[in-house]
C-alpha positions as CSV (number, residue, x, y, z in Angstrom):
1,M,-49.4,-54.7,33.5
2,A,-49.7,-51.5,35.5
3,N,-48.7,-51.6,39.1
4,D,-51.2,-49.6,41.2
5,E,-49.2,-50.0,44.3
6,P,-47.9,-46.7,45.7
7,Q,-44.2,-46.2,45.1
8,S,-42.0,-46.3,48.0
9,L,-40.0,-43.3,49.1
10,D,-36.8,-45.0,47.9
11,D,-38.3,-45.4,44.5
12,L,-39.4,-41.8,44.4
13,A,-36.0,-40.6,45.5
14,A,-34.2,-42.8,42.9
15,E,-36.5,-41.4,40.2
16,G,-35.8,-37.9,41.4
17,D,-32.1,-38.6,41.3
18,M,-32.4,-39.9,37.8
19,Q,-34.2,-36.7,36.8
20,D,-31.6,-34.6,38.4
21,D,-28.9,-36.6,36.6
22,M,-30.7,-36.2,33.3
23,L,-31.1,-32.4,33.9
24,G,-27.5,-32.1,34.9
25,R,-26.5,-34.1,31.7
26,I,-28.7,-31.8,29.6
27,A,-27.1,-28.7,31.1
28,D,-23.6,-30.2,30.5
29,L,-24.5,-30.9,26.9
30,E,-25.9,-27.4,26.4
31,A,-22.7,-25.9,27.9
32,E,-20.6,-28.1,25.6
33,R,-22.7,-27.1,22.6
34,D,-22.4,-23.4,23.4
35,D,-18.6,-23.8,23.8
36,F,-18.4,-25.5,20.4
37,R,-20.6,-22.8,18.9
38,D,-18.3,-20.1,20.3
39,K,-15.2,-21.9,19.0
40,F,-16.8,-22.4,15.6
41,M,-17.7,-18.7,15.3
42,R,-14.2,-17.6,16.3
43,A,-12.7,-20.0,13.8
44,L,-15.0,-18.7,11.1
45,A,-14.0,-15.1,12.0
46,D,-10.3,-16.0,12.0
47,T,-10.7,-17.6,8.6
48,E,-12.5,-14.5,7.2
49,N,-9.8,-12.2,8.6
50,T,-7.1,-14.5,7.1
51,R,-8.8,-14.4,3.7
52,K,-9.1,-10.6,3.8
53,R,-5.4,-10.2,4.9
54,S,-4.3,-12.6,2.2
55,E,-6.3,-10.6,-0.4
56,R,-4.8,-7.3,0.8
57,D,-1.3,-8.8,0.8
58,R,-1.8,-10.1,-2.7
59,R,-3.0,-6.7,-4.0
60,E,0.0,-5.0,-2.3
61,A,2.4,-7.4,-3.8
62,E,0.9,-6.9,-7.2
63,N,1.0,-3.1,-6.9
64,Y,4.2,-2.6,-5.0
65,G,6.2,-5.8,-5.4
66,G,8.3,-4.3,-8.2
67,S,9.1,-1.1,-6.3
68,K,12.8,-2.1,-5.8
69,L,13.2,-2.7,-9.6
70,A,11.3,0.5,-10.4
71,R,13.5,2.5,-8.0
72,D,16.6,0.9,-9.7
73,M,15.3,2.0,-13.1
74,L,15.0,5.7,-12.2
75,P,18.7,6.5,-12.7
76,V,18.4,5.0,-16.2
77,Y,15.5,7.4,-16.9
78,D,17.5,10.3,-15.4
79,N,20.6,9.6,-17.5
80,M,18.6,9.3,-20.7
81,R,16.8,12.6,-19.9
82,R,20.1,14.3,-19.2
83,A,21.6,12.9,-22.5
84,L,18.7,14.3,-24.5
85,Q,18.9,17.7,-22.8
86,S,22.6,18.0,-23.2
87,V,22.5,17.8,-27.0
88,E,23.3,21.1,-28.7
89,E,21.5,22.4,-31.8
90,T,24.7,22.0,-33.9
91,E,24.9,18.3,-32.9
92,K,21.3,17.4,-33.6
93,E,21.6,17.0,-37.3
94,V,24.9,15.1,-37.1
95,N,23.6,12.6,-34.5
96,K,20.0,12.5,-35.7
97,G,19.7,8.7,-35.9
98,L,21.3,8.2,-32.4
99,L,19.0,10.9,-30.9
100,E,15.9,9.3,-32.4
101,G,16.9,5.9,-31.0
102,V,17.4,7.5,-27.5
103,E,14.1,9.3,-27.8
104,L,12.3,6.1,-28.8
105,T,13.9,4.2,-25.9
106,M,12.9,7.0,-23.5
107,R,9.3,6.9,-24.7
108,E,9.3,3.1,-24.3
109,L,10.6,3.4,-20.8
110,I,7.9,6.0,-19.9
111,S,5.3,3.6,-21.5
112,V,6.5,0.7,-19.3
113,F,6.4,3.0,-16.2
114,K,2.8,4.0,-16.9
115,K,1.8,0.4,-17.6
116,H,3.1,-0.5,-14.1
117,G,1.5,2.5,-12.3
118,I,4.7,4.7,-12.1
119,D,3.9,8.3,-12.7
120,P,6.3,11.2,-12.8
121,I,6.1,14.2,-10.4
122,V,7.1,17.1,-12.5
123,P,7.3,20.3,-10.5
124,E,7.7,23.6,-12.3
125,V,9.8,26.6,-11.3
126,G,7.5,28.9,-9.2
127,D,5.5,26.0,-7.7
128,K,5.1,25.9,-4.0
129,F,7.5,23.4,-2.2
130,D,5.6,20.4,-0.9
131,P,7.6,18.2,1.5
132,Q,5.3,15.3,0.8
133,V,6.5,15.0,-2.8
134,H,9.6,17.3,-3.0
135,Q,13.1,17.0,-1.5
136,A,14.9,20.3,-1.0
137,M,18.4,19.9,-2.3
138,F,19.4,23.5,-1.5
139,E,18.0,26.8,-0.5
140,A,19.0,30.2,-2.0
141,P,17.7,33.7,-1.8
142,V,16.6,34.6,-5.3
143,P,15.2,38.1,-5.9
144,G,11.7,38.1,-7.3
145,T,10.6,34.9,-5.5
146,K,8.9,34.1,-2.3
147,A,10.2,31.8,0.4
148,G,9.2,28.2,-0.3
149,E,8.9,28.6,-4.1
150,I,10.8,26.1,-6.3
151,I,13.6,27.9,-8.1
152,Q,15.2,24.9,-9.8
153,V,14.3,21.3,-10.6
154,A,17.2,18.9,-10.3
155,A,15.4,15.6,-10.9
156,E,11.8,14.5,-11.4
157,G,10.1,12.5,-8.7
158,F,7.9,9.4,-9.1
159,M,4.8,7.9,-7.6
160,L,4.1,4.1,-7.6
161,H,0.3,4.1,-7.6
162,D,-0.4,6.1,-4.4
163,R,3.1,5.7,-2.8
164,L,6.1,8.0,-3.2
165,L,8.8,6.1,-5.1
166,R,11.2,9.0,-5.2
167,P,10.6,12.7,-4.3
168,A,11.3,15.3,-6.9
169,Q,14.7,17.0,-6.1
170,V,14.4,20.7,-6.1
171,G,16.0,24.0,-5.1
172,V,13.9,26.2,-2.9
173,S,13.9,30.0,-2.5
174,S,14.8,31.2,1.0
175,M,14.0,34.9,0.2
176,P,13.0,36.6,3.4
177,A,9.6,38.3,3.5
178,S,9.9,41.9,2.6
């Protein structure tokens, strides 16, 4: 049954207070919602960043995790290369079987290096010295060369994918400009 009597001022004030309380409560809930939305978006961004960082770390571990072992294998390569280079023509026929075995082992080692992304840096005499991939072991004035030219290759260098594993060790001309 509807009451047609006019509301008293106290009733109107109470109703106004209730509306103010409801509006205040709605504003509080909206602020809380916005705060939760912000926290959710930040957590989502953090999760995505963590996923990307984990993927990058996994790729780096896969590509470069064996770099210490690879670096430790380089002297084996160097020694086998020196052994093959030191054989004189007169000894080749006498030690044919041994040399074939060493050459096969050397090819297998190179194959394993390639399989794992290890590529040699093979400078030639006359190439320009590049400090990014070469290490100057000595400088000497050699007639007929220009300053900064490689005059001797002491040891090959190696790259592991796109990183320098070991620079090529070279001698460099220090011939003054004429």
